Each structure stands twice: as C-alpha cells, then as structure tokens.
MOPAC internal coordinates of N, CA, C and O (Angstrom, degrees):
PM7 1SCF
backbone

  N    0.0000 0     0.00 0     0.00 0    0    0    0
  C    1.4326 1     0.00 0     0.00 0    1    0    0
  C    1.5369 1   107.48 1     0.00 0    2    1    0
  O    1.2310 1   120.33 1   -45.32 1    3    2    1
  N    1.3009 1   116.98 1   134.68 1    3    2    1
  C    1.4996 1   122.01 1  -176.55 1    5    3    2
  C    1.5317 1   113.67 1  -109.86 1    6    5    3
  O    1.2310 1   120.31 1  -169.20 1    7    6    5
  N    1.3001 1   117.02 1    10.80 1    7    6    5
  C    1.4704 1   120.01 1   178.26 1    9    7    6
  C    1.5550 1   109.50 1   -67.32 1   10    9    7
  O    1.2310 1   119.60 1   -50.02 1   11   10    9
  N    1.3136 1   118.37 1   129.98 1   11   10    9
  C    1.4490 1   119.77 1  -174.67 1   13   11   10
  C    1.5447 1   113.70 1  -115.16 1   14   13   11
  O    1.2310 1   120.22 1   156.95 1   15   14   13
  N    1.3779 1   117.18 1   -23.05 1   15   14   13
  C    1.4839 1   116.60 1  -178.11 1   17   15   14
  C    1.5173 1   106.84 1  -166.22 1   18   17   15
  O    1.2310 1   122.17 1    -9.97 1   19   18   17
  N    1.3573 1   113.45 1   170.03 1   19   18   17
  C    1.4589 1   121.19 1   169.23 1   21   19   18
  C    1.5256 1   105.48 1   -92.93 1   22   21   19
  O    1.2310 1   118.85 1   -62.72 1   23   22   21
  N    1.3230 1   119.79 1   117.28 1   23   22   21
  C    1.4346 1   123.15 1  -177.66 1   25   23   22
  C    1.5554 1   111.77 1   -77.97 1   26   25   23
  O    1.2310 1   120.76 1   130.33 1   27   26   25
  N    1.3410 1   116.15 1   -49.67 1   27   26   25
  C    1.4398 1   122.51 1   175.14 1   29   27   26
  C    1.4530 1   113.50 1  -158.19 1   30   29   27
  O    1.2310 1   120.43 1   -16.09 1   31   30   29
  N    1.3211 1   116.79 1   163.91 1   31   30   29
  C    1.4779 1   121.72 1   172.88 1   33   31   30
  C    1.5446 1   107.69 1  -139.27 1   34   33   31
  O    1.2310 1   121.16 1   -21.92 1   35   34   33
  N    1.3293 1   115.39 1   158.08 1   35   34   33
  C    1.4073 1   123.02 1  -175.17 1   37   35   34
  C    1.5385 1   110.41 1   -93.20 1   38   37   35
  O    1.2310 1   121.52 1   -43.91 1   39   38   37
  N    1.3102 1   114.69 1   136.09 1   39   38   37
  C    1.5150 1   122.42 1   176.13 1   41   39   38
  C    1.5559 1   106.48 1  -114.18 1   42   41   39
  O    1.2310 1   120.26 1   -65.13 1   43   42   41
  N    1.3198 1   117.11 1   114.87 1   43   42   41
  C    1.4723 1   118.59 1  -179.81 1   45   43   42
  C    1.5211 1   113.32 1   -74.26 1   46   45   43
  O    1.2310 1   120.24 1   -52.00 1   47   46   45
  N    1.2812 1   117.16 1   128.00 1   47   46   45
  C    1.5051 1   124.76 1  -175.59 1   49   47   46
  C    1.5028 1   110.76 1  -134.68 1   50   49   47
  O    1.2310 1   120.76 1   -18.30 1   51   50   49
  N    1.2944 1   116.15 1   161.70 1   51   50   49
  C    1.4981 1   120.43 1   175.28 1   53   51   50
  C    1.5108 1   112.20 1   -95.28 1   54   53   51
  O    1.2310 1   120.51 1   147.23 1   55   54   53
  N    1.3162 1   116.63 1   -32.77 1   55   54   53
  C    1.4474 1   121.28 1  -175.44 1   57   55   54
  C    1.5332 1   108.76 1  -132.32 1   58   57   55
  O    1.2310 1   120.04 1   -75.21 1   59   58   57
  N    1.3108 1   117.52 1   104.79 1   59   58   57
  C    1.4637 1   122.29 1  -176.41 1   61   59   58
  C    1.5224 1   112.83 1   -61.10 1   62   61   59
  O    1.2310 1   119.28 1   141.46 1   63   62   61
  N    1.2867 1   118.97 1   -38.54 1   63   62   61
  C    1.4443 1   121.65 1  -179.78 1   65   63   62
  C    1.5476 1   111.77 1   -64.39 1   66   65   63
  O    1.2310 1   122.32 1   131.79 1   67   66   65
  N    1.3305 1   113.16 1   -48.21 1   67   66   65
  C    1.5040 1   117.79 1   179.95 1   69   67   66
  C    1.5543 1   110.04 1   -62.99 1   70   69   67
  O    1.2310 1   120.14 1   137.38 1   71   70   69
  N    1.2943 1   117.35 1   -42.62 1   71   70   69
  C    1.4443 1   121.15 1  -179.35 1   73   71   70
  C    1.5494 1   111.15 1   -68.86 1   74   73   71
  O    1.2310 1   120.69 1   137.12 1   75   74   73
  N    1.2995 1   116.29 1   -42.88 1   75   74   73
  C    1.5042 1   118.24 1   175.56 1   77   75   74
  C    1.5194 1   111.80 1   -57.18 1   78   77   75
  O    1.2310 1   121.53 1   136.18 1   79   78   77
  N    1.3783 1   114.67 1   -43.82 1   79   78   77
  C    1.4654 1   119.80 1   179.56 1   81   79   78
  C    1.5235 1   110.55 1   -62.79 1   82   81   79
  O    1.2310 1   119.85 1   139.59 1   83   82   81
  N    1.3090 1   117.88 1   -40.41 1   83   82   81
  C    1.4652 1   121.11 1   178.23 1   85   83   82
  C    1.5336 1   113.13 1   -64.13 1   86   85   83
  O    1.2310 1   120.86 1   129.98 1   87   86   85
  N    1.3177 1   115.97 1   -50.02 1   87   86   85
  C    1.4628 1   120.27 1  -178.42 1   89   87   86
  C    1.5663 1   110.37 1   -66.62 1   90   89   87
  O    1.2310 1   120.32 1   145.27 1   91   90   89
  N    1.3167 1   117.00 1   -34.73 1   91   90   89
  C    1.4680 1   121.66 1  -177.20 1   93   91   90
  C    1.5279 1   110.19 1   -82.32 1   94   93   91
  O    1.2310 1   120.97 1   124.82 1   95   94   93
  N    1.3506 1   115.74 1   -55.18 1   95   94   93
  C    1.4605 1   118.58 1  -171.04 1   97   95   94
  C    1.5189 1   115.69 1   -83.83 1   98   97   95
  O    1.2310 1   119.56 1   153.09 1   99   98   97
  N    1.3392 1   118.44 1   -26.91 1   99   98   97
  C    1.4596 1   122.44 1  -178.48 1  101   99   98
  C    1.5376 1   108.71 1   -97.51 1  102  101   99
  O    1.2310 1   119.59 1   132.65 1  103  102  101
  N    1.3126 1   118.40 1   -47.35 1  103  102  101
  C    1.4421 1   120.80 1  -176.95 1  105  103  102
  C    1.5164 1   115.41 1   -91.40 1  106  105  103
  O    1.2310 1   120.45 1   168.20 1  107  106  105
  N    1.3452 1   116.75 1   -11.80 1  107  106  105
  C    1.4380 1   119.75 1   176.22 1  109  107  106
  C    1.4999 1   115.98 1    83.63 1  110  109  107
  O    1.2310 1   119.01 1  -164.09 1  111  110  109
  N    1.3089 1   119.49 1    15.91 1  111  110  109
  C    1.4416 1   119.98 1   178.82 1  113  111  110
  C    1.5138 1   108.32 1   -74.19 1  114  113  111
  O    1.2310 1   121.96 1   -20.95 1  115  114  113
  N    1.3581 1   113.85 1   159.05 1  115  114  113
  C    1.4744 1   122.72 1   177.78 1  117  115  114
  C    1.5380 1   108.34 1   -99.70 1  118  117  115
  O    1.2310 1   120.77 1   -42.01 1  119  118  117
  N    1.2980 1   116.13 1   137.99 1  119  118  117
  C    1.4794 1   120.45 1   173.38 1  121  119  118
  C    1.4627 1   108.57 1   -77.36 1  122  121  119
  O    1.2310 1   120.18 1   -61.00 1  123  122  121
  N    1.3270 1   117.26 1   119.00 1  123  122  121
  C    1.5117 1   121.53 1   178.30 1  125  123  122
  C    1.5266 1   110.42 1   -93.38 1  126  125  123
  O    1.2310 1   120.56 1   154.10 1  127  126  125
  N    1.3229 1   116.54 1   -25.90 1  127  126  125
  C    1.4282 1   120.26 1  -179.63 1  129  127  126
  C    1.5187 1   110.97 1  -164.78 1  130  129  127
  O    1.2310 1   120.49 1   -31.74 1  131  130  129
  N    1.3272 1   116.68 1   148.26 1  131  130  129
  C    1.4539 1   123.98 1   177.78 1  133  131  130
  C    1.5102 1   107.62 1  -156.29 1  134  133  131
  O    1.2310 1   120.73 1   -85.29 1  135  134  133
  N    1.3253 1   116.22 1    94.71 1  135  134  133
  C    1.4871 1   117.43 1  -179.19 1  137  135  134
  C    1.5431 1   108.79 1  -145.65 1  138  137  135
  O    1.2310 1   122.26 1   -28.96 1  139  138  137
  N    1.3388 1   113.27 1   151.04 1  139  138  137
  C    1.4675 1   122.08 1   174.13 1  141  139  138
  C    1.4939 1   106.64 1   -83.13 1  142  141  139
  O    1.2310 1   120.96 1   -63.99 1  143  142  141
  N    1.3763 1   115.77 1   116.01 1  143  142  141
  C    1.4384 1   121.21 1  -176.91 1  145  143  142
  C    1.5460 1   110.03 1   -88.29 1  146  145  143
  O    1.2310 1   120.96 1   136.07 1  147  146  145
  N    1.3173 1   115.77 1   -43.93 1  147  146  145
  C    1.4446 1   123.52 1   174.61 1  149  147  146
  C    1.5233 1   106.30 1  -139.51 1  150  149  147
  O    1.2310 1   119.01 1   -10.02 1  151  150  149
  N    1.3456 1   119.50 1   169.98 1  151  150  149
  C    1.4577 1   117.84 1   176.23 1  153  151  150
  C    1.4959 1   116.20 1   -56.49 1  154  153  151
  O    1.2310 1   120.39 1   152.93 1  155  154  153
  N    1.3578 1   116.86 1   -27.07 1  155  154  153
  C    1.4668 1   120.74 1   177.32 1  157  155  154
  C    1.4690 1   117.47 1   -97.83 1  158  157  155
  O    1.2310 1   120.08 1   175.03 1  159  158  157
  N    1.3513 1   117.45 1    -4.97 1  159  158  157
  C    1.4847 1   120.01 1  -171.40 1  161  159  158
  C    1.5388 1   110.74 1  -136.98 1  162  161  159
  O    1.2310 1   122.22 1   -63.19 1  163  162  161
  N    1.3271 1   113.35 1   116.81 1  163  162  161
  C    1.4469 1   123.30 1   175.76 1  165  163  162
  C    1.4833 1   107.38 1  -110.72 1  166  165  163
  O    1.2310 1   120.07 1   -48.96 1  167  166  165
  N    1.3945 1   117.47 1   131.04 1  167  166  165
  C    1.4433 1   123.68 1   179.09 1  169  167  166
  C    1.4881 1   110.63 1   -97.04 1  170  169  167
  O    1.2310 1   120.28 1   -67.70 1  171  170  169
  N    1.3427 1   117.07 1   112.30 1  171  170  169
  C    1.4595 1   122.40 1   177.65 1  173  171  170
  C    1.5409 1   106.22 1  -120.08 1  174  173  171
  O    1.2310 1   120.64 1   -66.49 1  175  174  173
  N    1.3229 1   116.38 1   113.51 1  175  174  173
  C    1.4236 1   119.46 1  -177.46 1  177  175  174
  C    1.5352 1   110.37 1  -124.72 1  178  177  175
  O    1.2310 1   120.87 1   -45.03 1  179  178  177
  N    1.3567 1   115.95 1   134.97 1  179  178  177
  C    1.4444 1   121.77 1  -176.67 1  181  179  178
  C    1.5459 1   109.01 1  -135.77 1  182  181  179
  O    1.2310 1   121.19 1   -16.59 1  183  182  181
  N    1.3150 1   115.33 1   163.41 1  183  182  181
  C    1.4610 1   119.36 1   177.23 1  185  183  182
  C    1.5305 1   107.59 1  -155.12 1  186  185  183
  O    1.2310 1   120.22 1   -29.38 1  187  186  185
  N    1.3445 1   117.19 1   150.62 1  187  186  185
  C    1.5177 1   119.79 1   170.80 1  189  187  186
  C    1.5139 1   107.33 1   -59.83 1  190  189  187
  O    1.2310 1   119.74 1   -28.93 1  191  190  189
  N    1.3319 1   118.11 1   151.07 1  191  190  189
  C    1.4683 1   122.88 1  -178.88 1  193  191  190
  C    1.5101 1   114.59 1   -54.58 1  194  193  191
  O    1.2310 1   118.94 1   143.44 1  195  194  193
  N    1.3606 1   119.62 1   -36.56 1  195  194  193
  C    1.4635 1   122.39 1  -179.16 1  197  195  194
  C    1.5361 1   112.24 1  -110.08 1  198  197  195
  O    1.2310 1   120.26 1  -169.89 1  199  198  197
  N    1.3219 1   117.12 1    10.11 1  199  198  197
  C    1.4446 1   119.23 1  -179.14 1  201  199  198
  C    1.5194 1   114.74 1   -87.81 1  202  201  199
  O    1.2310 1   120.58 1   -20.49 1  203  202  201
  N    1.3096 1   116.50 1   159.51 1  203  202  201
  C    1.4494 1   120.08 1   175.89 1  205  203  202
  C    1.5303 1   112.35 1  -106.71 1  206  205  203
  O    1.2310 1   119.84 1   167.26 1  207  206  205
  N    1.3665 1   117.91 1   -12.74 1  207  206  205
  C    1.4141 1   121.39 1   175.02 1  209  207  206
  C    1.4816 1   112.14 1  -101.86 1  210  209  207
  O    1.2310 1   119.99 1   -47.88 1  211  210  209
  N    1.3630 1   117.62 1   132.12 1  211  210  209
  C    1.4392 1   122.20 1   178.21 1  213  211  210
  C    1.5177 1   112.67 1  -106.40 1  214  213  211
  O    1.2310 1   120.77 1   -12.17 1  215  214  213
  N    1.3417 1   116.14 1   167.83 1  215  214  213
  C    1.4148 1   121.69 1   175.75 1  217  215  214
  C    1.5001 1   107.04 1  -120.55 1  218  217  215
  O    1.2310 1   120.71 1   -26.00 1  219  218  217
  N    1.3477 1   116.24 1   154.00 1  219  218  217
  C    1.4588 1   120.49 1   168.14 1  221  219  218
  C    1.4747 1   107.57 1  -126.04 1  222  221  219
  O    1.2310 1   120.65 1   -42.72 1  223  222  221
  N    1.3452 1   116.35 1   137.28 1  223  222  221
  C    1.4518 1   123.45 1  -175.22 1  225  223  222
  C    1.5022 1   107.72 1   -91.28 1  226  225  223
  O    1.2310 1   119.26 1   -67.86 1  227  226  225
  N    1.3163 1   119.02 1   112.14 1  227  226  225
  C    1.4757 1   120.64 1  -171.84 1  229  227  226
  C    1.5727 1   111.16 1  -113.84 1  230  229  227
  O    1.2310 1   123.57 1   -30.30 1  231  230  229
  N    1.3017 1   110.77 1   149.70 1  231  230  229
  C    1.4894 1   119.30 1   176.47 1  233  231  230
  C    1.5217 1   109.35 1  -129.46 1  234  233  231
  O    1.2310 1   119.92 1   176.41 1  235  234  233
  N    1.2925 1   117.76 1    -3.59 1  235  234  233
  C    1.5131 1   119.69 1  -169.38 1  237  235  234
  C    1.5488 1   115.51 1  -102.88 1  238  237  235
  O    1.2310 1   119.12 1  -179.75 1  239  238  237
  N    1.2777 1   119.28 1     0.25 1  239  238  237
  C    1.4721 1   119.93 1   177.49 1  241  239  238
  C    1.5021 1   109.91 1   -96.63 1  242  241  239
  O    1.2310 1   119.92 1   -72.36 1  243  242  241
  N    1.3150 1   117.76 1   107.64 1  243  242  241
  C    1.4720 1   122.54 1  -175.65 1  245  243  242
  C    1.5424 1   113.14 1   -61.05 1  246  245  243
  O    1.2310 1   119.39 1   154.31 1  247  246  245
  N    1.3026 1   118.78 1   -25.69 1  247  246  245
  C    1.4612 1   122.71 1   179.31 1  249  247  246
  C    1.5056 1   113.80 1   -84.64 1  250  249  247
  O    1.2310 1   119.58 1   171.62 1  251  250  249
  N    1.3816 1   118.40 1    -8.38 1  251  250  249
  C    1.4699 1   122.20 1  -179.59 1  253  251  250
  C    1.5008 1   106.74 1  -108.38 1  254  253  251
  O    1.2310 1   120.20 1   -75.44 1  255  254  253
  N    1.2645 1   117.23 1   104.56 1  255  254  253
  C    1.4558 1   123.57 1  -177.53 1  257  255  254
  C    1.5462 1   109.53 1   -90.94 1  258  257  255
  O    1.2310 1   119.06 1   -48.24 1  259  258  257
  N    1.3855 1   119.41 1   131.76 1  259  258  257
  C    1.4025 1   121.67 1   178.75 1  261  259  258
  C    1.5636 1   110.65 1   -54.68 1  262  261  259
  O    1.2310 1   121.18 1   -47.12 1  263  262  261
  N    1.3439 1   115.34 1   132.88 1  263  262  261
  C    1.4489 1   119.40 1  -178.64 1  265  263  262
  C    1.4962 1   114.78 1    96.10 1  266  265  263
  O    1.2310 1   120.31 1   165.94 1  267  266  265
  N    1.3407 1   117.00 1   -14.06 1  267  266  265
  C    1.4885 1   120.92 1  -179.04 1  269  267  266
  C    1.5499 1   113.68 1   -78.97 1  270  269  267
  O    1.2310 1   119.59 1   161.20 1  271  270  269
  N    1.2938 1   118.39 1   -18.80 1  271  270  269
  C    1.4677 1   121.62 1  -176.52 1  273  271  270
  C    1.4951 1   108.17 1   -79.62 1  274  273  271
  O    1.2310 1   119.29 1   -57.16 1  275  274  273
  N    1.3322 1   118.96 1   122.84 1  275  274  273
  C    1.4357 1   122.95 1   175.71 1  277  275  274
  C    1.5051 1   109.63 1  -123.38 1  278  277  275
  O    1.2310 1   120.68 1   -26.88 1  279  278  277
  N    1.3591 1   116.31 1   153.12 1  279  278  277
  C    1.4509 1   119.35 1   172.51 1  281  279  278
  C    1.5193 1   114.87 1    86.17 1  282  281  279
  O    1.2310 1   120.60 1  -153.59 1  283  282  281
  N    1.3352 1   116.46 1    26.41 1  283  282  281
  C    1.4865 1   118.09 1   169.38 1  285  283  282
  C    1.5323 1   106.24 1   -71.94 1  286  285  283
  O    1.2310 1   120.34 1   -63.52 1  287  286  285
  N    1.2914 1   116.96 1   116.48 1  287  286  285
  C    1.4664 1   120.66 1  -173.78 1  289  287  286
  C    1.5350 1   108.77 1  -104.22 1  290  289  287
  O    1.2310 1   121.66 1   -58.70 1  291  290  289
  N    1.3250 1   114.43 1   121.30 1  291  290  289
  C    1.4552 1   121.04 1   176.15 1  293  291  290
  C    1.4995 1   109.93 1  -110.96 1  294  293  291
  O    1.2310 1   119.05 1   -52.08 1  295  294  293
  N    1.3197 1   119.41 1   127.92 1  295  294  293
  C    1.4597 1   124.88 1   179.48 1  297  295  294
  C    1.5165 1   107.73 1   -92.58 1  298  297  295
  O    1.2310 1   122.18 1   -39.52 1  299  298  297
  N    1.4156 1   113.43 1   140.48 1  299  298  297
  C    1.4541 1   120.84 1   178.13 1  301  299  298
  C    1.4771 1   110.38 1  -135.35 1  302  301  299
  O    1.2310 1   120.70 1   -29.03 1  303  302  301
  N    1.3339 1   116.28 1   150.97 1  303  302  301
  C    1.4740 1   121.66 1   174.40 1  305  303  302
  C    1.5269 1   110.78 1   -87.19 1  306  305  303
  O    1.2310 1   120.52 1   166.38 1  307  306  305
  N    1.3384 1   116.61 1   -13.62 1  307  306  305
  C    1.5036 1   120.63 1  -174.17 1  309  307  306
  C    1.5572 1   107.49 1  -139.89 1  310  309  307
  O    1.2310 1   120.69 1  -102.35 1  311  310  309
  N    1.3110 1   116.29 1    77.65 1  311  310  309
  C    1.4491 1   120.89 1  -178.72 1  313  311  310
  C    1.5236 1   110.75 1   -61.02 1  314  313  311
  O    1.2310 1   119.38 1   130.28 1  315  314  313
  N    1.3337 1   118.78 1   -49.72 1  315  314  313
  C    1.4346 1   120.88 1  -176.56 1  317  315  314
  C    1.5418 1   110.47 1   -60.42 1  318  317  315
  O    1.2310 1   120.38 1   134.38 1  319  318  317
  N    1.3048 1   116.87 1   -45.62 1  319  318  317
  C    1.4738 1   119.72 1  -179.27 1  321  319  318
  C    1.5223 1   113.00 1   -67.22 1  322  321  319
  O    1.2310 1   121.28 1   143.09 1  323  322  321
  N    1.3289 1   115.15 1   -36.91 1  323  322  321
  C    1.4921 1   117.22 1   179.29 1  325  323  322
  C    1.5085 1   111.24 1   -71.63 1  326  325  323
  O    1.2310 1   119.35 1   140.85 1  327  326  325
  N    1.3035 1   118.85 1   -39.15 1  327  326  325
  C    1.4756 1   121.85 1   176.16 1  329  327  326
  C    1.5361 1   109.53 1   -61.12 1  330  329  327
  O    1.2310 1   120.82 1   136.23 1  331  330  329
  N    1.2868 1   116.03 1   -43.77 1  331  330  329
  C    1.4853 1   119.13 1   179.19 1  333  331  330
  C    1.5330 1   111.04 1   -62.97 1  334  333  331
  O    1.2310 1   121.66 1   130.34 1  335  334  333
  N    1.3153 1   114.42 1   -49.66 1  335  334  333
  C    1.5408 1   118.51 1  -179.37 1  337  335  334
  C    1.4780 1   111.50 1   -62.07 1  338  337  335
  O    1.2310 1   118.98 1   132.21 1  339  338  337
  N    1.3348 1   119.56 1   -47.79 1  339  338  337
  C    1.4778 1   123.09 1   179.74 1  341  339  338
  C    1.5231 1   110.38 1   -62.15 1  342  341  339
  O    1.2310 1   119.48 1   140.88 1  343  342  341
  N    1.3148 1   118.60 1   -39.12 1  343  342  341
  C    1.4770 1   120.90 1   177.68 1  345  343  342
  C    1.5007 1   110.64 1   -62.44 1  346  345  343
  O    1.2310 1   120.68 1   137.90 1  347  346  345
  N    1.3636 1   116.30 1   -42.10 1  347  346  345
  C    1.4827 1   119.48 1   176.83 1  349  347  346
  C    1.5456 1   110.27 1   -62.54 1  350  349  347
  O    1.2310 1   119.68 1   148.36 1  351  350  349
  N    1.3113 1   118.22 1   -31.64 1  351  350  349
  C    1.4767 1   123.79 1   179.88 1  353  351  350
  C    1.4981 1   113.50 1   -81.78 1  354  353  351
  O    1.2310 1   119.79 1  -176.56 1  355  354  353
  N    1.3635 1   118.01 1     3.44 1  355  354  353
  C    1.4448 1   122.68 1   174.93 1  357  355  354
  C    1.5350 1   115.66 1    97.11 1  358  357  355
  O    1.2310 1   119.72 1  -175.36 1  359  358  357
  N    1.3452 1   118.15 1     4.64 1  359  358  357
  C    1.4336 1   119.82 1   176.26 1  361  359  358
  C    1.5201 1   107.97 1   -74.19 1  362  361  359
  O    1.2310 1   121.48 1   -47.03 1  363  362  361
  N    1.3128 1   114.78 1   132.97 1  363  362  361
  C    1.4742 1   121.32 1  -179.39 1  365  363  362
  C    1.5516 1   107.19 1  -103.37 1  366  365  363
  O    1.2310 1   121.30 1   -63.49 1  367  366  365
  N    1.3270 1   115.11 1   116.51 1  367  366  365
  C    1.4719 1   119.72 1  -179.94 1  369  367  366
  C    1.4828 1   109.37 1   -83.16 1  370  369  367
  O    1.2310 1   119.13 1   -47.26 1  371  370  369
  N    1.3092 1   119.27 1   132.74 1  371  370  369
  C    1.4698 1   125.67 1   178.56 1  373  371  370
  C    1.5311 1   110.45 1   -73.55 1  374  373  371
  O    1.2310 1   120.39 1   149.82 1  375  374  373
  N    1.3054 1   116.86 1   -30.18 1  375  374  373
  C    1.4615 1   122.80 1  -179.44 1  377  375  374
  C    1.5032 1   110.22 1  -132.11 1  378  377  375
  O    1.2310 1   120.32 1   -30.35 1  379  378  377
  N    1.3273 1   116.99 1   149.65 1  379  378  377
  C    1.4711 1   118.28 1   168.68 1  381  379  378
  C    1.5368 1   107.50 1   -69.63 1  382  381  379
  O    1.2310 1   120.52 1    -7.17 1  383  382  381
  N    1.3140 1   116.61 1   172.83 1  383  382  381
  C    1.4304 1   117.45 1   176.20 1  385  383  382
  C    1.4885 1   113.05 1   -63.08 1  386  385  383
  O    1.2310 1   120.32 1   -51.99 1  387  386  385
  N    1.3216 1   116.98 1   128.01 1  387  386  385
  C    1.4666 1   122.62 1  -177.17 1  389  387  386
  C    1.4976 1   109.21 1  -110.15 1  390  389  387
  O    1.2310 1   122.81 1   -31.89 1  391  390  389
  N    1.3298 1   112.23 1   148.11 1  391  390  389
  C    1.4883 1   119.90 1  -179.41 1  393  391  390
  C    1.5475 1   109.76 1  -103.40 1  394  393  391
  O    1.2310 1   120.22 1   -41.76 1  395  394  393
  N    1.3001 1   117.18 1   138.24 1  395  394  393
  C    1.4623 1   122.42 1   173.89 1  397  395  394
  C    1.5598 1   108.49 1  -137.30 1  398  397  395
  O    1.2310 1   120.36 1    -9.65 1  399  398  397
  N    1.3036 1   116.93 1   170.35 1  399  398  397
  C    1.4457 1   119.67 1  -177.52 1  401  399  398
  C    1.5266 1   110.05 1   -64.29 1  402  401  399
  O    1.2310 1   119.42 1   152.03 1  403  402  401
  N    1.2781 1   118.70 1   -27.97 1  403  402  401
  C    1.4806 1   121.12 1  -177.97 1  405  403  402
  C    1.5341 1   113.21 1   -90.80 1  406  405  403
  O    1.2310 1   119.04 1   165.62 1  407  406  405
  N    1.3756 1   119.43 1   -14.38 1  407  406  405
  C    1.4168 1   120.87 1   179.52 1  409  407  406
  C    1.5525 1   111.23 1   159.34 1  410  409  407
  O    1.2310 1   120.11 1    30.02 1  411  410  409
  N    1.3627 1   117.39 1  -149.98 1  411  410  409
  C    1.4252 1   122.17 1  -174.86 1  413  411  410
  C    1.5239 1   107.26 1  -134.19 1  414  413  411
  O    1.2310 1   120.23 1   -25.57 1  415  414  413
  N    1.4075 1   117.16 1   154.43 1  415  414  413
  C    1.4279 1   119.63 1  -178.89 1  417  415  414
  C    1.5327 1   110.54 1  -159.40 1  418  417  415
  O    1.2310 1   121.67 1   -17.93 1  419  418  417
  N    1.3226 1   114.42 1   162.07 1  419  418  417
  C    1.4837 1   121.87 1   173.09 1  421  419  418
  C    1.5255 1   104.46 1  -145.11 1  422  421  419
  O    1.2310 1   121.16 1   -26.66 1  423  422  421
  N    1.3162 1   115.38 1   153.34 1  423  422  421
  C    1.4660 1   119.42 1  -174.11 1  425  423  422
  C    1.5968 1   110.77 1  -121.44 1  426  425  423
  O    1.2310 1   121.59 1   -31.58 1  427  426  425
  N    1.3120 1   114.56 1   148.42 1  427  426  425
  C    1.4659 1   121.81 1   177.39 1  429  427  426
  C    1.5545 1   107.42 1  -153.52 1  430  429  427
  O    1.2310 1   121.47 1    -4.79 1  431  430  429
  N    1.3130 1   114.80 1   175.21 1  431  430  429
  C    1.4902 1   120.41 1   177.78 1  433  431  430
  C    1.5282 1   110.60 1  -117.93 1  434  433  431
  O    1.2310 1   122.24 1   -27.85 1  435  434  433
  N    1.3544 1   113.32 1   152.15 1  435  434  433
  C    1.4768 1   117.46 1   169.50 1  437  435  434
  C    1.5143 1   108.55 1   -78.00 1  438  437  435
  O    1.2310 1   119.41 1    -2.60 1  439  438  437
  N    1.3258 1   118.72 1   177.40 1  439  438  437
  C    1.4901 1   119.29 1  -176.39 1  441  439  438
  C    1.5048 1   117.29 1   -55.96 1  442  441  439
  O    1.2310 1   119.45 1   158.17 1  443  442  441
  N    1.3184 1   118.65 1   -21.83 1  443  442  441
  C    1.4605 1   122.52 1   177.86 1  445  443  442
  C    1.5014 1   113.74 1   -95.53 1  446  445  443
  O    1.2310 1   118.77 1   174.10 1  447  446  445
  N    1.3110 1   119.96 1    -5.90 1  447  446  445
  C    1.4519 1   123.59 1   179.79 1  449  447  446
  C    1.4786 1   113.17 1    97.95 1  450  449  447
  O    1.2310 1   118.95 1  -172.38 1  451  450  449
  N    1.3433 1   119.61 1     7.62 1  451  450  449
  C    1.4517 1   120.68 1   174.95 1  453  451  450
  C    1.5275 1   106.71 1   -67.95 1  454  453  451
  O    1.2310 1   119.85 1   -47.12 1  455  454  453
  N    1.3650 1   117.90 1   132.88 1  455  454  453
  C    1.4168 1   121.61 1  -172.37 1  457  455  454
  C    1.5105 1   114.22 1   -84.54 1  458  457  455
  O    1.2310 1   120.26 1   -48.44 1  459  458  457
  N    1.3259 1   117.11 1   131.56 1  459  458  457
  C    1.4079 1   123.94 1  -179.31 1  461  459  458
  C    1.5310 1   112.07 1  -122.17 1  462  461  459
  O    1.2310 1   120.99 1   -45.17 1  463  462  461
  N    1.3319 1   115.72 1   134.83 1  463  462  461
  C    1.4297 1   121.96 1   177.50 1  465  463  462
  C    1.5513 1   106.55 1  -109.60 1  466  465  463
  O    1.2310 1   120.51 1   -58.18 1  467  466  465
  N    1.3133 1   116.62 1   121.82 1  467  466  465
  C    1.4791 1   120.35 1   177.24 1  469  467  466
  C    1.5594 1   105.15 1  -104.27 1  470  469  467
  O    1.2310 1   121.07 1   -58.88 1  471  470  469
  N    1.2886 1   115.56 1   121.12 1  471  470  469
  C    1.4583 1   118.42 1  -170.32 1  473  471  470
  C    1.5515 1   110.04 1  -135.57 1  474  473  471
  O    1.2310 1   123.08 1   -19.98 1  475  474  473
  N    1.3130 1   111.70 1   160.02 1  475  474  473
  C    1.4602 1   122.67 1   171.36 1  477  475  474
  C    1.5227 1   107.04 1  -129.52 1  478  477  475
  O    1.2310 1   120.59 1   -70.58 1  479  478  477
  N    1.3267 1   116.48 1   109.42 1  479  478  477
  C    1.4537 1   123.78 1  -177.29 1  481  479  478
  C    1.5315 1   109.31 1   -83.42 1  482  481  479
  O    1.2310 1   119.21 1   -52.37 1  483  482  481
  N    1.3016 1   119.12 1   127.63 1  483  482  481
  C    1.4220 1   122.29 1   176.92 1  485  483  482
  C    1.5366 1   112.76 1  -113.53 1  486  485  483
  O    1.2310 1   122.10 1   159.92 1  487  486  485
  N    1.3564 1   113.59 1   -20.08 1  487  486  485
  C    1.4693 1   117.81 1  -179.06 1  489  487  486
  C    1.5200 1   108.65 1  -146.09 1  490  489  487
  O    1.2310 1   120.18 1   -72.59 1  491  490  489
  N    1.2915 1   117.25 1   107.41 1  491  490  489
  C    1.4997 1   122.26 1  -177.19 1  493  491  490
  C    1.5487 1   107.13 1   -77.06 1  494  493  491
  O    1.2310 1   122.06 1   -83.98 1  495  494  493
  N    1.3268 1   113.66 1    96.02 1  495  494  493
  C    1.4707 1   123.72 1   178.53 1  497  495  494
  C    1.5138 1   108.34 1  -107.19 1  498  497  495
  O    1.2310 1   120.39 1   -55.54 1  499  498  497
  N    1.3216 1   116.86 1   124.46 1  499  498  497
  C    1.4658 1   119.94 1   175.14 1  501  499  498
  C    1.5371 1   109.10 1   -89.04 1  502  501  499
  O    1.2310 1   121.03 1   -51.05 1  503  502  501
  N    1.2850 1   115.63 1   128.95 1  503  502  501
  C    1.4414 1   120.05 1  -178.82 1  505  503  502
  C    1.5291 1   110.66 1   -92.67 1  506  505  503
  O    1.2310 1   120.10 1   180.00 1  507  506  505

C-alpha cells in the first residue's frame, strides 16, 4: 500500500463564508483556496498553519448534512490557553477539560454543529 497521509476531508456546512470566517478568524486556520468552480460549487479549503491535513467546506453533497460530522480532532500545544482564548471569542465548550491516560481534551462545535475535539496529547498510546 502506498498511501502516505490524509490530504483533506470535507466538512459539511450551510454557509461557506460564515464557516470560513470561523475556521480562519477564530481557530487560526489559513485559507489555501477559495474559488467558484461551477455555479453550484465553491471550493473553500483551509488548514492549520503547521498542519499537513486540510479541510474543505462543502455545501454540495446531499448525503452530508451540516452538523453531522463529529470527531474533528485538533492538536494543540497549549490546551488551557486555547480554551481560554476560544471561550473569550465566544466558543462554547460542551465539556470542561478532561484528563485521559493519553492527554487532555475539551469539545465544542463549529457554527453548524460539527463536533470538534481540541486536545493536547502527552502519551501516544495505541488502543
């Protein structure tokens, strides 16, 4: 098998501008592309500044409903600081920071309800 990485994945959203602004302005992602491909399809691609996997904000897949995607995991070097900053920016965390054997995490949703896990891994344990 020659697969080496996950290049990107699609996040279903209702409003690409609102979602782009959230991922860029609140989460700090970089816009890698934003262009109208066809009258029905606009390609909006973003990625964390140091990440190798990107996301594309999609509205054109009828089987992908906004808010149905759960478990987008974002790694951070400063969980406490990021939770504090995001809370000040209006992000509502569904859980307080939780401790596990592998590290710590807290969860929240993007504007459409897609579930995001913000985590700091301290021990890479395979289950």
